[in-house]
C-alpha positions as CSV (number, residue, x, y, z in Angstrom):
1,M,-5.2,12.6,-10.5
2,T,-5.2,10.4,-12.9
3,G,-8.4,7.6,-14.1
4,I,-7.1,4.8,-12.7
5,E,-5.6,6.6,-9.8
6,E,-8.7,7.4,-8.9
7,L,-10.6,3.7,-9.8
8,S,-8.1,2.6,-7.1
9,M,-9.0,4.5,-5.0
10,D,-12.8,4.1,-5.7
11,F,-11.8,-0.3,-5.5
12,Y,-10.5,0.1,-2.0
13,Q,-13.0,2.3,-0.3
14,N,-15.3,0.1,-1.7
15,G,-13.3,-2.5,-0.4
16,D,-12.2,-4.7,-3.0
17,F,-8.2,-5.6,-2.1
18,T,-8.5,-7.2,-5.1
19,R,-8.5,-5.5,-7.4
20,A,-7.6,-1.7,-6.0
21,A,-4.0,-3.7,-5.7
22,E,-3.7,-5.2,-9.4
23,L,-4.1,-0.9,-10.0
24,F,-2.0,0.2,-7.5
25,H,0.5,-2.4,-8.3
26,Q,-0.1,-1.0,-11.8
27,I,0.9,2.6,-10.4
28,V,4.0,2.2,-8.5
29,Q,4.8,0.3,-11.9
30,A,4.5,3.4,-14.0
31,D,5.6,6.3,-11.1
32,K,7.8,4.6,-8.9
33,T,7.9,7.4,-6.6
34,N,4.6,7.8,-6.0
35,H,4.3,7.3,-2.2
36,K,0.7,7.8,-1.5
37,A,0.1,4.9,-3.8
38,W,2.9,2.9,-2.1
39,N,1.4,3.4,1.0
40,A,-1.6,2.2,-0.8
41,Y,-0.5,-1.3,-2.6
42,G,0.7,-2.4,0.9
43,I,-2.4,-1.6,2.8
44,C,-4.3,-2.9,0.4
45,L,-1.3,-6.7,0.6
46,T,-1.8,-6.3,4.7
47,K,-5.6,-6.9,3.9
48,H,-4.8,-10.5,1.7
49,G,-2.1,-11.7,4.7
50,E,0.8,-10.2,2.5
51,Y,3.3,-9.2,4.8
52,D,6.3,-9.3,3.4
53,V,6.0,-7.5,-0.1
54,A,2.9,-5.4,2.3
55,A,6.5,-4.2,4.7
56,G,8.5,-3.2,1.7
57,C,5.7,-1.1,-0.2
58,Y,5.5,0.8,2.8
59,E,9.6,0.6,2.7
60,N,9.5,2.6,0.2
61,A,6.5,5.3,0.3
62,I,8.5,5.7,3.8
63,R,11.8,6.8,1.7
64,L,9.4,8.7,-0.5
65,D,8.1,10.8,2.7
66,Q,10.1,10.4,5.2
67,G,8.6,11.8,8.5
68,N,5.1,11.1,7.8
69,R,4.0,9.1,10.4
70,K,0.6,7.2,8.7
71,Y,3.0,5.3,6.4
72,Q,5.0,4.4,9.9
73,K,2.1,3.3,11.0
74,N,0.8,1.3,8.7
75,F,3.5,0.2,8.4
76,E,4.1,-0.6,11.8
77,I,1.0,-2.1,11.9
78,N,1.6,-4.5,9.1
79,E,3.9,-6.1,11.2
80,K,2.2,-6.1,14.4
81,K,-0.1,-8.9,11.8
82,R,3.0,-10.8,10.9
83,D,4.7,-11.3,14.1
84,Q,1.0,-13.0,14.8
85,E,0.9,-14.7,11.7
86,K,3.7,-16.7,12.9
């Protein structure tokens, strides 16, 4: 795990989803194949109500790690929250 990944996880685990999202965004821009970062970025965005962008993050994570039930579950949670906002 790189320094930026460790820092992003620290922010994430401490509930600072805004700062974590900023770093996860940097990570996925540098490495578009990092499915864990795509998923974590999606979670941060879901927490901020950015459901459309979060859905794209989860879709990327699922595409990169097909069959990952956790990513699929996070996508479904995001969709439920998005539907509740309508």
